[in-house]
C-alpha positions as CSV (number, residue, x, y, z in Angstrom):
1,M,115.1,135.6,92.3
2,A,116.1,132.4,94.2
3,G,113.2,132.8,96.6
4,E,110.6,133.6,94.0
5,P,108.0,130.9,93.1
6,V,108.5,129.0,89.9
7,R,106.1,130.4,87.2
8,L,104.7,127.3,85.6
9,A,102.6,126.8,82.5
10,L,100.6,123.6,81.8
11,V,99.8,122.3,78.3
12,V,96.9,119.8,78.5
13,G,95.7,117.5,75.7
14,E,91.9,117.4,75.4
15,F,91.9,114.1,73.6
16,N,91.1,111.3,76.1
17,Y,89.8,114.0,78.4
18,D,88.4,111.5,80.9
19,V,92.1,110.9,81.7
20,T,93.6,114.3,81.1
21,R,90.9,116.0,83.3
22,I,92.2,114.0,86.2
23,M,95.7,114.8,85.3
24,L,95.0,118.6,85.1
25,E,93.4,118.6,88.6
26,K,96.4,116.7,90.0
27,A,98.9,119.0,88.3
28,L,97.2,122.1,89.6
29,S,97.0,120.8,93.2
30,H,100.5,119.5,93.2
31,A,102.0,122.7,91.8
32,R,100.3,124.6,94.6
33,F,101.6,122.1,97.1
34,L,105.2,122.6,95.8
35,G,104.9,126.4,96.0
36,A,104.8,127.0,92.2
37,E,102.5,129.5,90.5
38,V,100.5,128.1,87.6
39,R,100.3,131.1,85.3
40,Y,98.8,129.5,82.2
41,V,96.8,126.4,81.4
42,Y,96.9,126.0,77.6
43,M,94.4,123.4,76.3
44,V,95.3,121.7,73.0
45,P,93.3,119.2,71.0
46,G,95.8,116.4,71.5
47,V,99.4,115.6,72.4
48,Y,100.5,116.0,68.8
49,D,99.4,119.7,69.0
50,A,101.3,120.4,72.3
51,P,104.6,121.5,70.7
52,Y,102.9,124.5,69.2
53,A,101.6,125.6,72.6
54,V,104.9,124.9,74.2
55,A,106.7,127.1,71.7
56,Q,104.4,130.0,72.5
57,L,104.8,129.5,76.3
58,V,108.6,129.2,76.5
59,A,108.9,132.4,74.5
60,R,107.1,134.3,77.3
61,D,109.1,136.2,79.9
62,D,106.6,135.3,82.7
63,V,107.0,131.5,82.3
64,D,109.9,129.6,83.9
65,A,108.9,126.1,82.9
66,V,106.2,124.1,81.1
67,A,104.7,120.8,82.0
68,V,102.9,118.9,79.3
69,I,100.2,116.4,80.3
70,G,98.3,114.1,78.0
71,A,97.3,110.6,77.2
72,V,98.1,108.7,74.0
73,I,96.0,105.5,74.1
74,Q,96.8,102.5,72.0
75,G,94.5,101.9,69.1
76,E,94.4,99.3,66.4
77,T,97.4,100.8,64.5
78,K,100.7,102.3,65.5
79,H,99.4,105.8,65.2
80,D,99.8,106.2,69.0
81,E,103.6,105.6,68.6
82,V,104.0,108.2,65.9
83,V,102.1,110.8,67.8
84,A,103.8,110.2,71.1
85,H,107.4,109.9,69.7
86,Q,107.2,112.9,67.4
87,A,105.6,115.2,70.0
88,A,108.0,114.1,72.8
89,R,111.0,114.8,70.5
90,K,109.8,118.2,69.5
91,M,109.0,119.2,73.1
92,M,112.5,118.2,74.2
93,D,114.0,120.2,71.4
94,L,111.9,123.3,72.4
95,G,113.1,123.0,76.0
96,V,116.7,122.8,75.0
97,E,116.4,125.6,72.4
98,S,114.6,128.0,74.7
99,G,116.7,127.3,77.8
100,K,113.5,126.6,79.8
101,P,112.5,123.2,81.1
102,V,109.7,121.3,79.4
103,S,108.6,118.2,81.2
104,L,106.7,115.3,79.7
105,G,103.8,113.9,81.6
106,V,102.3,112.0,78.6
107,I,101.0,108.5,79.2
108,G,101.7,106.3,76.2
109,P,102.3,105.1,73.6
110,G,101.0,101.6,74.1
111,A,98.8,102.3,77.1
112,S,95.2,101.0,77.3
113,R,92.5,103.3,78.7
114,M,92.5,101.5,82.0
115,Q,96.3,101.8,82.3
116,A,96.1,105.5,81.5
117,L,93.4,106.0,84.2
118,E,95.6,104.1,86.7
119,R,98.6,106.3,85.9
120,A,97.0,109.7,85.5
121,E,97.7,111.2,88.8
122,E,101.3,109.9,89.0
123,Y,102.2,111.1,85.6
124,A,100.8,114.6,86.2
125,R,102.5,114.8,89.6
126,R,105.9,113.7,88.2
127,A,105.6,116.1,85.2
128,V,105.0,119.1,87.6
129,E,107.7,118.0,89.9
130,A,110.2,117.7,87.1
131,A,109.4,121.1,85.6
132,I,109.6,122.8,89.0
133,K,112.9,121.1,90.0
134,M,114.5,121.9,86.7
135,A,113.3,125.5,86.8
136,R,114.8,125.9,90.3
137,R,118.0,124.2,89.3
138,S,118.3,126.3,86.2
139,R,117.9,129.4,88.3
140,A,120.5,128.1,90.7
141,A,122.9,127.4,87.8
142,R,122.5,130.9,86.4
143,E,123.2,132.4,89.9
144,A,126.1,130.0,90.8
145,R,129.6,131.2,91.0
146,Y,132.7,129.0,91.2
147,L,134.9,130.1,94.0
148,G,137.5,127.4,94.0
149,E,135.3,124.5,95.2
150,T,132.9,122.4,93.3
151,V,129.5,124.0,93.0
152,R,126.7,121.5,93.4
153,I,123.4,122.4,91.8
154,E,120.4,120.6,93.2
């Protein structure tokens, strides 16, 4: 089990697809680079819809972790804040409840389109890295045994 690749799922918001397309490409290439296997790419209309997809994916036996990528661009109202905060909170809850890591690679709220484009690759890369690290550490924690000395999980 310890040597097996992490089985990753990606949830990708279609809203602001000029940004999220770049994020998806980076997420896929970075997952390959890190030795993970991307089993599913679940496209959702927007970040607000992501928790629904995350709930389905964390329930699967063939998924170890989920990375969510999207862009919530600031508009003329505070709608971006509502969307980003509520979605992030629910995705965190789903990760804790399922016992599977759910990482958040969502740009915003408060980002302009230009800022989102500038941050797209970094956010995607960091979300994939976090999901993979946490899946590996979760696996290590399950397999760890205390034998009289502190067990370090990293």
